[in-house]
Biopython code that builds the backbone (N, CA, C, O; Angstrom):
import numpy as np
from Bio.PDB.StructureBuilder import StructureBuilder

atoms = [
    (1, "MET", "N", (29.567, -41.194, 11.417)),
    (1, "MET", "CA", (28.552, -40.115, 11.558)),
    (1, "MET", "C", (27.758, -39.675, 10.890)),
    (1, "MET", "O", (26.704, -39.115, 11.191)),
    (2, "LEU", "N", (28.620, -40.098, 9.008)),
    (2, "LEU", "CA", (28.004, -40.129, 7.732)),
    (2, "LEU", "C", (27.037, -40.752, 7.713)),
    (2, "LEU", "O", (26.005, -40.372, 7.161)),
    (3, "ARG", "N", (27.227, -42.263, 8.551)),
    (3, "ARG", "CA", (25.620, -43.043, 8.053)),
    (3, "ARG", "C", (24.461, -42.207, 9.029)),
    (3, "ARG", "O", (23.309, -41.938, 8.689)),
    (4, "ASN", "N", (24.989, -41.946, 10.078)),
    (4, "ASN", "CA", (24.230, -41.739, 11.227)),
    (4, "ASN", "C", (22.962, -40.016, 10.094)),
    (4, "ASN", "O", (21.778, -39.681, 10.057)),
    (5, "LEU", "N", (24.015, -39.637, 9.587)),
    (5, "LEU", "CA", (22.939, -37.856, 9.470)),
    (5, "LEU", "C", (22.359, -38.630, 7.656)),
    (5, "LEU", "O", (21.634, -37.879, 7.005)),
    (6, "LEU", "N", (22.605, -39.605, 7.201)),
    (6, "LEU", "CA", (22.242, -40.302, 6.284)),
    (6, "LEU", "C", (21.131, -41.190, 6.505)),
    (6, "LEU", "O", (20.572, -41.440, 5.438)),
    (7, "ALA", "N", (20.545, -41.823, 7.608)),
    (7, "ALA", "CA", (19.801, -42.347, 8.353)),
    (7, "ALA", "C", (18.668, -41.701, 8.814)),
    (7, "ALA", "O", (17.563, -42.211, 8.998)),
    (8, "LEU", "N", (19.046, -40.390, 9.015)),
    (8, "LEU", "CA", (18.000, -39.172, 9.652)),
    (8, "LEU", "C", (17.435, -39.022, 8.459)),
    (8, "LEU", "O", (16.376, -39.596, 8.208)),
    (9, "ARG", "N", (18.098, -38.180, 7.494)),
    (9, "ARG", "CA", (17.826, -37.606, 6.591)),
    (9, "ARG", "C", (16.642, -38.491, 5.550)),
    (9, "ARG", "O", (15.810, -37.861, 4.896)),
    (10, "GLN", "N", (16.710, -39.858, 5.522)),
    (10, "GLN", "CA", (15.860, -40.539, 5.133)),
    (10, "GLN", "C", (14.511, -40.909, 5.631)),
    (10, "GLN", "O", (13.575, -41.319, 4.945)),
    (11, "ILE", "N", (14.543, -40.614, 7.545)),
    (11, "ILE", "CA", (13.824, -40.429, 8.247)),
    (11, "ILE", "C", (13.182, -39.056, 7.945)),
    (11, "ILE", "O", (12.148, -38.460, 7.643)),
    (12, "ALA", "N", (13.366, -39.042, 7.985)),
    (12, "ALA", "CA", (12.610, -37.593, 7.629)),
    (12, "ALA", "C", (12.265, -37.138, 6.096)),
    (12, "ALA", "O", (11.305, -36.534, 5.618)),
    (13, "LYS", "N", (13.180, -37.558, 5.662)),
    (13, "LYS", "CA", (11.423, -37.269, 4.022)),
    (13, "LYS", "C", (10.581, -38.466, 3.800)),
    (13, "LYS", "O", (9.823, -38.720, 2.863)),
    (14, "ARG", "N", (10.916, -39.245, 5.013)),
    (14, "ARG", "CA", (9.720, -40.607, 4.810)),
    (14, "ARG", "C", (8.568, -40.365, 6.102)),
    (14, "ARG", "O", (7.554, -41.050, 6.235)),
    (15, "THR", "N", (8.972, -39.237, 7.004)),
    (15, "THR", "CA", (8.036, -38.278, 7.782)),
    (15, "THR", "C", (7.230, -37.177, 6.950)),
    (15, "THR", "O", (6.024, -36.964, 7.077)),
    (16, "ILE", "N", (7.789, -36.748, 6.386)),
    (16, "ILE", "CA", (7.350, -35.445, 5.466)),
    (16, "ILE", "C", (6.375, -35.900, 4.226)),
    (16, "ILE", "O", (5.616, -35.189, 3.568)),
    (17, "SER", "N", (6.590, -37.071, 4.130)),
    (17, "SER", "CA", (6.381, -37.463, 2.202)),
    (17, "SER", "C", (4.727, -38.464, 3.384)),
    (17, "SER", "O", (3.617, -38.326, 2.869)),
    (18, "THR", "N", (4.756, -38.975, 4.215)),
    (18, "THR", "CA", (3.528, -39.927, 4.835)),
    (18, "THR", "C", (3.084, -38.903, 5.692)),
    (18, "THR", "O", (2.154, -39.409, 6.320)),
    (19, "ALA", "N", (3.213, -37.938, 6.000)),
    (19, "ALA", "CA", (2.629, -36.987, 6.964)),
    (19, "ALA", "C", (0.856, -36.602, 6.192)),
    (19, "ALA", "O", (0.741, -36.288, 5.008)),
    (20, "SER", "N", (0.006, -36.685, 6.872)),
    (20, "SER", "CA", (-1.306, -36.339, 6.078)),
    (20, "SER", "C", (-1.519, -35.076, 6.045)),
    (20, "SER", "O", (-1.241, -34.347, 6.997)),
    (21, "ARG", "N", (-2.092, -34.613, 4.830)),
    (21, "ARG", "CA", (-2.572, -33.537, 4.545)),
    (21, "ARG", "C", (-3.437, -32.389, 4.771)),
    (21, "ARG", "O", (-4.472, -32.718, 4.193)),
    (22, "ARG", "N", (-3.618, -31.247, 5.268)),
    (22, "ARG", "CA", (-4.953, -30.828, 5.412)),
    (22, "ARG", "C", (-5.341, -30.823, 3.650)),
    (22, "ARG", "O", (-4.605, -30.746, 2.666)),
    (23, "GLN", "N", (-6.483, -30.916, 3.760)),
    (23, "GLN", "CA", (-7.475, -30.806, 2.481)),
    (23, "GLN", "C", (-8.519, -29.251, 2.999)),
    (23, "GLN", "O", (-9.268, -28.789, 3.859)),
    (24, "PHE", "N", (-7.700, -28.940, 1.448)),
    (24, "PHE", "CA", (-8.939, -27.259, 1.877)),
    (24, "PHE", "C", (-10.468, -27.603, 0.963)),
    (24, "PHE", "O", (-10.860, -28.696, 0.554)),
    (25, "GLU", "N", (-10.907, -26.692, 0.876)),
    (25, "GLU", "CA", (-12.457, -26.779, 0.012)),
    (25, "GLU", "C", (-12.613, -26.231, -0.894)),
    (25, "GLU", "O", (-12.972, -25.112, -0.527)),
    (26, "ASN", "N", (-12.574, -26.274, -2.301)),
    (26, "ASN", "CA", (-12.729, -25.470, -3.257)),
    (26, "ASN", "C", (-13.535, -24.959, -3.178)),
    (26, "ASN", "O", (-14.655, -25.431, -2.983)),
    (27, "LYS", "N", (-13.195, -23.567, -3.327)),
    (27, "LYS", "CA", (-14.092, -22.257, -2.818)),
    (27, "LYS", "C", (-14.607, -21.334, -4.566)),
    (27, "LYS", "O", (-15.397, -20.398, -4.689)),
    (28, "VAL", "N", (-13.831, -22.028, -5.632)),
    (28, "VAL", "CA", (-13.506, -21.179, -6.377)),
    (28, "VAL", "C", (-14.862, -21.188, -7.024)),
    (28, "VAL", "O", (-15.322, -20.071, -7.266)),
    (29, "PRO", "N", (-15.705, -22.391, -7.402)),
    (29, "PRO", "CA", (-16.858, -21.621, -8.246)),
    (29, "PRO", "C", (-17.825, -20.851, -7.457)),
    (29, "PRO", "O", (-18.367, -19.832, -7.887)),
    (30, "GLU", "N", (-18.096, -21.509, -5.935)),
    (30, "GLU", "CA", (-18.918, -20.038, -4.809)),
    (30, "GLU", "C", (-18.948, -18.805, -5.652)),
    (30, "GLU", "O", (-19.876, -18.205, -6.194)),
    (31, "LYS", "N", (-16.838, -18.475, -5.572)),
    (31, "LYS", "CA", (-16.696, -16.892, -5.941)),
    (31, "LYS", "C", (-16.773, -16.697, -7.422)),
    (31, "LYS", "O", (-16.598, -15.537, -7.795)),
    (32, "GLN", "N", (-17.010, -17.637, -8.378)),
    (32, "GLN", "CA", (-17.323, -16.746, -9.702)),
    (32, "GLN", "C", (-19.135, -17.095, -9.861)),
    (32, "GLN", "O", (-19.664, -17.236, -10.963)),
    (33, "LYS", "N", (-19.758, -17.172, -8.779)),
    (33, "LYS", "CA", (-20.837, -17.191, -8.636)),
    (33, "LYS", "C", (-21.034, -15.768, -8.284)),
    (33, "LYS", "O", (-21.503, -14.964, -9.089)),
    (34, "LEU", "N", (-20.718, -15.495, -7.225)),
    (34, "LEU", "CA", (-20.692, -13.907, -6.211)),
    (34, "LEU", "C", (-20.297, -12.947, -7.368)),
    (34, "LEU", "O", (-21.076, -12.041, -7.663)),
    (35, "PHE", "N", (-18.726, -13.155, -8.263)),
    (35, "PHE", "CA", (-18.645, -11.940, -8.969)),
    (35, "PHE", "C", (-19.430, -12.363, -10.146)),
    (35, "PHE", "O", (-19.232, -11.480, -10.981)),
    (36, "GLN", "N", (-20.011, -13.019, -10.517)),
    (36, "GLN", "CA", (-20.013, -13.205, -11.896)),
    (36, "GLN", "C", (-21.648, -12.708, -11.988)),
    (36, "GLN", "O", (-22.162, -12.726, -13.107)),
    (37, "GLU", "N", (-22.410, -12.297, -10.903)),
    (37, "GLU", "CA", (-23.794, -12.077, -10.515)),
    (37, "GLU", "C", (-23.845, -10.766, -10.972)),
    (37, "GLU", "O", (-22.807, -10.104, -10.977)),
    (38, "ASP", "N", (-25.213, -10.146, -11.474)),
    (38, "ASP", "CA", (-25.742, -9.303, -11.939)),
    (38, "ASP", "C", (-26.458, -8.406, -11.404)),
    (38, "ASP", "O", (-27.665, -8.329, -11.637)),
    (39, "ASN", "N", (-25.636, -7.353, -10.370)),
    (39, "ASN", "CA", (-26.969, -6.809, -9.322)),
    (39, "ASN", "C", (-26.239, -5.712, -8.938)),
    (39, "ASN", "O", (-26.195, -5.366, -7.757)),
    (40, "GLY", "N", (-25.800, -5.268, -9.604)),
    (40, "GLY", "CA", (-25.415, -3.455, -10.519)),
    (40, "GLY", "C", (-24.298, -2.958, -9.313)),
    (40, "GLY", "O", (-24.220, -1.759, -9.043)),
    (41, "MET", "N", (-23.677, -3.689, -8.802)),
    (41, "MET", "CA", (-22.253, -3.532, -7.984)),
    (41, "MET", "C", (-20.934, -3.588, -8.689)),
    (41, "MET", "O", (-20.708, -4.501, -9.483)),
    (42, "PRO", "N", (-19.799, -2.384, -8.364)),
    (42, "PRO", "CA", (-18.651, -2.655, -9.391)),
    (42, "PRO", "C", (-18.292, -4.045, -9.329)),
    (42, "PRO", "O", (-18.998, -4.975, -8.941)),
    (43, "VAL", "N", (-16.881, -4.087, -9.840)),
    (43, "VAL", "CA", (-16.796, -5.595, -9.636)),
    (43, "VAL", "C", (-15.588, -5.689, -8.501)),
    (43, "VAL", "O", (-15.122, -6.605, -7.823)),
    (44, "HIS", "N", (-15.291, -4.118, -8.660)),
    (44, "HIS", "CA", (-14.296, -4.195, -7.155)),
    (44, "HIS", "C", (-14.971, -4.215, -6.068)),
    (44, "HIS", "O", (-14.467, -5.080, -5.352)),
    (45, "LEU", "N", (-15.986, -3.646, -5.474)),
    (45, "LEU", "CA", (-17.046, -3.689, -4.177)),
    (45, "LEU", "C", (-17.668, -5.235, -4.194)),
    (45, "LEU", "O", (-18.180, -5.801, -3.228)),
    (46, "LYS", "N", (-17.480, -5.821, -5.651)),
    (46, "LYS", "CA", (-18.156, -7.168, -4.730)),
    (46, "LYS", "C", (-17.543, -7.992, -3.432)),
    (46, "LYS", "O", (-18.086, -7.924, -2.329)),
    (47, "GLY", "N", (-16.846, -8.453, -3.577)),
    (47, "GLY", "CA", (-15.838, -8.988, -2.678)),
    (47, "GLY", "C", (-16.045, -8.695, -0.917)),
    (47, "GLY", "O", (-15.543, -9.131, 0.119)),
    (48, "GLY", "N", (-16.932, -7.845, -1.242)),
    (48, "GLY", "CA", (-17.378, -7.443, 0.516)),
    (48, "GLY", "C", (-16.836, -6.359, 1.618)),
    (48, "GLY", "O", (-16.163, -5.577, 0.945)),
    (49, "ILE", "N", (-16.805, -5.984, 2.815)),
    (49, "ILE", "CA", (-16.993, -4.439, 3.607)),
    (49, "ILE", "C", (-15.128, -4.628, 2.728)),
    (49, "ILE", "O", (-14.666, -3.967, 1.797)),
    (50, "ALA", "N", (-14.535, -5.688, 3.458)),
    (50, "ALA", "CA", (-12.752, -5.883, 2.984)),
    (50, "ALA", "C", (-12.779, -4.859, 2.005)),
    (50, "ALA", "O", (-12.272, -3.747, 2.153)),
    (51, "ASP", "N", (-13.548, -5.371, 0.726)),
    (51, "ASP", "CA", (-13.052, -4.606, -0.730)),
    (51, "ASP", "C", (-13.742, -3.185, -0.341)),
    (51, "ASP", "O", (-13.177, -2.115, -0.570)),
    (52, "ALA", "N", (-14.734, -3.262, 0.135)),
    (52, "ALA", "CA", (-15.217, -1.598, 0.651)),
    (52, "ALA", "C", (-13.908, -0.880, 1.111)),
    (52, "ALA", "O", (-13.150, -0.162, 0.458)),
    (53, "LEU", "N", (-13.857, -1.250, 2.338)),
    (53, "LEU", "CA", (-12.732, -0.557, 3.081)),
    (53, "LEU", "C", (-10.894, -0.234, 2.297)),
    (53, "LEU", "O", (-9.948, 0.453, 2.680)),
    (54, "LEU", "N", (-11.045, -0.860, 1.456)),
    (54, "LEU", "CA", (-9.551, -0.873, 0.583)),
    (54, "LEU", "C", (-9.980, -0.426, -0.847)),
    (54, "LEU", "O", (-9.533, -1.204, -1.689)),
    (55, "TYR", "N", (-10.461, 0.242, -1.191)),
    (55, "TYR", "CA", (-11.217, 1.144, -2.337)),
    (55, "TYR", "C", (-11.400, 2.407, -1.548)),
    (55, "TYR", "O", (-11.357, 3.371, -2.312)),
    (56, "ARG", "N", (-11.573, 2.728, -0.394)),
    (56, "ARG", "CA", (-12.167, 3.877, 0.191)),
    (56, "ARG", "C", (-10.638, 4.738, 1.036)),
    (56, "ARG", "O", (-10.335, 5.913, 1.244)),
    (57, "ALA", "N", (-9.960, 3.329, 1.341)),
    (57, "ALA", "CA", (-8.122, 3.846, 1.907)),
    (57, "ALA", "C", (-7.408, 4.523, 0.614)),
    (57, "ALA", "O", (-6.735, 5.552, 0.566)),
    (58, "THR", "N", (-7.861, 3.390, -0.679)),
    (58, "THR", "CA", (-6.729, 3.747, -1.969)),
    (58, "THR", "C", (-7.429, 5.444, -2.349)),
    (58, "THR", "O", (-6.655, 6.305, -2.766)),
    (59, "MET", "N", (-9.112, 5.807, -2.127)),
    (59, "MET", "CA", (-8.971, 6.825, -2.846)),
    (59, "MET", "C", (-8.894, 7.909, -1.852)),
    (59, "MET", "O", (-8.716, 9.097, -2.123)),
    (60, "ILE", "N", (-8.986, 7.592, -1.119)),
    (60, "ILE", "CA", (-8.711, 8.797, -0.107)),
    (60, "ILE", "C", (-7.116, 9.363, 0.145)),
    (60, "ILE", "O", (-6.824, 10.514, 0.469)),
    (61, "LEU", "N", (-6.224, 8.301, -0.080)),
    (61, "LEU", "CA", (-4.785, 8.516, -0.422)),
    (61, "LEU", "C", (-4.377, 9.122, -1.316)),
    (61, "LEU", "O", (-3.525, 10.009, -1.256)),
    (62, "THR", "N", (-5.142, 8.572, -2.626)),
    (62, "THR", "CA", (-5.241, 9.400, -3.621)),
    (62, "THR", "C", (-5.286, 10.860, -4.111)),
    (62, "THR", "O", (-4.654, 11.577, -4.886)),
    (63, "VAL", "N", (-6.750, 10.984, -2.959)),
    (63, "VAL", "CA", (-6.799, 12.136, -3.596)),
    (63, "VAL", "C", (-6.144, 13.094, -2.156)),
    (63, "VAL", "O", (-5.772, 14.245, -2.380)),
    (64, "GLY", "N", (-6.059, 12.614, -0.937)),
    (64, "GLY", "CA", (-5.255, 13.296, -0.181)),
    (64, "GLY", "C", (-3.866, 13.703, -0.207)),
    (64, "GLY", "O", (-3.467, 14.778, 0.243)),
    (65, "ALA", "N", (-3.087, 12.755, -0.784)),
    (65, "ALA", "CA", (-1.753, 13.032, -0.362)),
    (65, "ALA", "C", (-0.804, 14.050, -1.561)),
    (65, "ALA", "O", (0.282, 14.564, -1.291)),
    (66, "PRO", "N", (-1.460, 14.159, -2.789)),
    (66, "PRO", "CA", (-1.242, 15.363, -3.556)),
    (66, "PRO", "C", (-2.060, 16.707, -3.377)),
    (66, "PRO", "O", (-1.880, 17.667, -4.126)),
    (67, "LEU", "N", (-3.086, 16.714, -2.204)),
    (67, "LEU", "CA", (-2.884, 17.463, -1.468)),
    (67, "LEU", "C", (-2.634, 18.628, -0.322)),
    (67, "LEU", "O", (-2.759, 19.832, -0.097)),
    (68, "LEU", "N", (-2.255, 17.563, 0.149)),
    (68, "LEU", "CA", (-0.778, 17.583, 1.201)),
    (68, "LEU", "C", (0.151, 18.107, 0.557)),
    (68, "LEU", "O", (0.440, 19.270, 0.841)),
    (69, "SER", "N", (0.892, 17.414, -0.496)),
    (69, "SER", "CA", (1.995, 17.773, -1.170)),
    (69, "SER", "C", (1.704, 19.330, -1.817)),
    (69, "SER", "O", (2.561, 20.203, -1.679)),
    (70, "LEU", "N", (0.836, 19.515, -2.303)),
    (70, "LEU", "CA", (0.744, 20.857, -2.420)),
    (70, "LEU", "C", (0.639, 22.180, -1.737)),
    (70, "LEU", "O", (1.166, 23.280, -1.904)),
    (71, "CYS", "N", (-0.415, 21.569, -0.729)),
    (71, "CYS", "CA", (-0.292, 22.320, 0.758)),
    (71, "CYS", "C", (1.288, 22.381, 1.246)),
    (71, "CYS", "O", (1.667, 23.543, 1.098)),
    (72, "GLN", "N", (2.038, 21.791, 1.622)),
    (72, "GLN", "CA", (3.096, 21.781, 2.016)),
    (72, "GLN", "C", (4.106, 22.812, 0.891)),
    (72, "GLN", "O", (4.744, 23.839, 1.123)),
    (73, "CYS", "N", (3.917, 22.038, -0.350)),
    (73, "CYS", "CA", (4.899, 23.241, -0.691)),
    (73, "CYS", "C", (4.392, 24.791, -1.261)),
    (73, "CYS", "O", (5.032, 25.659, -1.856)),
    (74, "PHE", "N", (3.038, 24.746, -0.837)),
    (74, "PHE", "CA", (2.158, 26.472, -0.772)),
    (74, "PHE", "C", (2.831, 26.749, 0.191)),
    (74, "PHE", "O", (3.505, 27.733, -0.114)),
    (75, "ASN", "N", (3.207, 26.170, 2.047)),
    (75, "ASN", "CA", (3.697, 26.752, 3.056)),
    (75, "ASN", "C", (4.883, 26.645, 2.676)),
    (75, "ASN", "O", (5.186, 27.736, 3.157)),
    (76, "THR", "N", (5.855, 26.286, 2.224)),
    (76, "THR", "CA", (7.275, 26.540, 2.406)),
    (76, "THR", "C", (7.834, 27.593, 1.696)),
    (76, "THR", "O", (8.869, 28.225, 1.906)),
    (77, "GLY", "N", (6.502, 27.743, 0.309)),
    (77, "GLY", "CA", (6.848, 28.837, -0.596)),
    (77, "GLY", "C", (6.380, 30.227, 0.338)),
    (77, "GLY", "O", (7.032, 31.266, 0.231)),
    (78, "SER", "N", (5.423, 30.152, 1.077)),
    (78, "SER", "CA", (5.273, 31.771, 1.299)),
    (78, "SER", "C", (5.608, 31.780, 2.788)),
    (78, "SER", "O", (4.937, 32.617, 3.391)),
    (79, "LEU", "N", (6.519, 31.035, 3.613)),
    (79, "LEU", "CA", (7.130, 31.493, 4.657)),
    (79, "LEU", "C", (8.454, 31.799, 4.466)),
    (79, "LEU", "O", (9.164, 31.721, 5.469)),
    (80, "SER", "N", (9.150, 32.246, 3.059)),
    (80, "SER", "CA", (10.276, 32.729, 2.548)),
    (80, "SER", "C", (10.814, 33.878, 3.301)),
    (80, "SER", "O", (9.905, 34.545, 3.794)),
    (81, "PRO", "N", (11.776, 34.243, 3.504)),
    (81, "PRO", "CA", (12.031, 35.608, 3.694)),
    (81, "PRO", "C", (11.973, 36.965, 2.844)),
    (81, "PRO", "O", (12.455, 36.932, 1.712)),
    (82, "LYS", "N", (11.473, 38.024, 3.269)),
    (82, "LYS", "CA", (11.655, 38.961, 2.323)),
    (82, "LYS", "C", (12.964, 39.073, 1.488)),
    (82, "LYS", "O", (14.119, 39.224, 1.887)),
    (83, "PRO", "N", (12.457, 38.955, 0.174)),
    (83, "PRO", "CA", (13.800, 39.243, -0.639)),
    (83, "PRO", "C", (14.697, 40.512, -0.426)),
    (83, "PRO", "O", (14.135, 41.557, -0.099)),
    (84, "GLU", "N", (15.772, 40.490, -0.557)),
    (84, "GLU", "CA", (16.303, 41.794, 0.191)),
    (84, "GLU", "C", (17.180, 42.510, -0.952)),
    (84, "GLU", "O", (18.120, 41.784, -1.275)),
    (85, "VAL", "N", (17.136, 43.928, -1.773)),
    (85, "VAL", "CA", (17.472, 44.430, -2.915)),
    (85, "VAL", "C", (18.655, 45.325, -2.154)),
    (85, "VAL", "O", (18.795, 45.921, -1.085)),
    (86, "LEU", "N", (19.578, 44.994, -3.616)),
    (86, "LEU", "CA", (20.756, 45.658, -2.829)),
    (86, "LEU", "C", (20.587, 46.806, -3.954)),
    (86, "LEU", "O", (20.351, 46.538, -5.132)),
    (87, "ILE", "N", (20.739, 48.140, -3.439)),
    (87, "ILE", "CA", (20.924, 49.319, -3.912)),
    (87, "ILE", "C", (22.227, 50.395, -3.703)),
    (87, "ILE", "O", (22.572, 50.867, -2.620)),
    (88, "ALA", "N", (22.786, 50.629, -4.867)),
    (88, "ALA", "CA", (24.129, 51.346, -4.307)),
    (88, "ALA", "C", (25.093, 50.357, -3.494)),
    (88, "ALA", "O", (25.646, 49.377, -3.993)),
    (89, "SER", "N", (25.196, 50.734, -2.281)),
    (89, "SER", "CA", (26.200, 49.750, -1.120)),
    (89, "SER", "C", (25.526, 49.436, -0.362)),
    (89, "SER", "O", (25.994, 48.456, 0.218)),
    (90, "HIS", "N", (23.831, 49.966, 0.323)),
    (90, "HIS", "CA", (23.468, 49.384, 0.818)),
    (90, "HIS", "C", (22.831, 48.131, 0.754)),
    (90, "HIS", "O", (22.788, 47.567, -0.339)),
    (91, "THR", "N", (22.205, 47.472, 1.992)),
    (91, "THR", "CA", (20.763, 46.553, 1.888)),
    (91, "THR", "C", (19.588, 47.225, 2.356)),
    (91, "THR", "O", (19.513, 47.696, 3.491)),
    (92, "VAL", "N", (18.178, 47.309, 1.052)),
    (92, "VAL", "CA", (17.159, 47.869, 1.708)),
    (92, "VAL", "C", (16.585, 46.686, 1.196)),
    (92, "VAL", "O", (16.779, 46.037, 0.168)),
    (93, "THR", "N", (15.526, 46.512, 2.557)),
    (93, "THR", "CA", (14.483, 45.318, 2.057)),
    (93, "THR", "C", (13.044, 45.942, 1.936)),
    (93, "THR", "O", (12.787, 46.972, 2.558)),
    (94, "GLN", "N", (12.190, 45.388, 1.216)),
    (94, "GLN", "CA", (11.089, 45.846, 0.456)),
    (94, "GLN", "C", (10.405, 46.741, 1.791)),
    (94, "GLN", "O", (10.133, 47.875, 1.397)),
    (95, "ASP", "N", (10.205, 46.628, 2.627)),
    (95, "ASP", "CA", (10.099, 47.927, 3.735)),
    (95, "ASP", "C", (10.213, 49.132, 3.859)),
    (95, "ASP", "O", (9.419, 50.022, 4.165)),
    (96, "ASP", "N", (11.549, 49.104, 3.531)),
    (96, "ASP", "CA", (12.116, 50.336, 3.295)),
    (96, "ASP", "C", (11.842, 51.124, 1.912)),
    (96, "ASP", "O", (11.699, 52.314, 1.632)),
    (97, "ALA", "N", (11.835, 49.834, 1.121)),
    (97, "ALA", "CA", (11.176, 50.770, -0.570)),
    (97, "ALA", "C", (10.174, 51.421, -1.066)),
    (97, "ALA", "O", (10.217, 51.832, -2.226)),
]
sb = StructureBuilder()
sb.init_structure("model")
sb.init_model(0)
sb.init_chain("A")
sb.init_seg("    ")
for serial, (resi, resn, name, xyz) in enumerate(atoms, 1):
    if name == "N":
        sb.init_residue(resn, " ", resi, " ")
    sb.init_atom(name, np.array(xyz, "f"), 0.0, 1.0, " ", f" {name:<3s}", serial, name[0])
structure = sb.get_structure()
């Protein structure tokens, strides 16, 4: 049994190491030319439409989240019940005072 496992391990190792590897084209020089080009665009937008969408989504979240948080705080604070004032031995609301 152990001999079979060792043989299987050796076959698997040989198969993986001799398999043809997919060759990738080196795109670094093209990207370097794109980002070093002086065309007046900020570097964070030179990547194309994906970078522009990511930038806009980030700005919307950066501005929108604090605004929503402030609105939620304001609504939570303004919807609280009227405070009661204890006078003598009975309770009086602000409407009665």
